[in-house]
C-alpha positions in Angstrom: 46.2 -8.4 -99.6 46.1 -12.0 -98.2 42.5 -11.5 -97.1 41.5 -10.6 -100.6 43.2 -13.7 -102.0 41.4 -15.9 -99.4 38.1 -14.4 -100.3 38.7 -14.8 -104.0 39.7 -18.5 -103.5 36.6 -19.0 -101.3 34.4 -17.6 -104.0 35.9 -19.9 -106.6 35.4 -22.9 -104.4 31.8 -22.0 -103.6 31.0 -21.6 -107.3 32.2 -25.2 -108.1 29.4 -27.6 -109.0 28.4 -30.3 -106.5 29.7 -33.1 -108.7 33.2 -31.6 -108.5 33.0 -31.6 -104.7 31.8 -35.2 -104.7 34.6 -36.3 -106.9 37.1 -34.5 -104.7 35.8 -36.1 -101.5 35.8 -39.6 -103.0 39.4 -39.2 -104.3 40.4 -37.7 -100.9 39.1 -40.7 -99.1 40.8 -43.2 -101.5 44.1 -41.4 -101.2 44.0 -41.2 -97.4 43.3 -44.9 -97.2 46.2 -45.7 -99.6 48.5 -43.4 -97.6 47.4 -44.8 -94.3 47.8 -48.5 -95.2 51.0 -47.9 -97.1 52.6 -45.9 -94.3 51.5 -48.5 -91.7 53.0 -51.3 -93.7 56.4 -49.6 -94.5 56.9 -47.6 -91.3 60.0 -48.0 -89.1 57.8 -48.6 -86.1 56.1 -51.5 -87.9 59.5 -53.0 -88.8 60.6 -52.7 -85.1 57.5 -54.4 -84.0 58.3 -57.4 -86.3 61.8 -57.7 -84.9 60.8 -57.7 -81.2 
């Protein structure tokens, strides 16, 4: 049963238009950049680096 679900989701993903994939990739890059810079600024390791 899991293989059938994987195939069904794969089919749905393949049938999406190119504009949808482009929007997904752009939002993914933006979110990853926000996550990276936010986590770098507010991480415990960064705070330790400032103290030392």
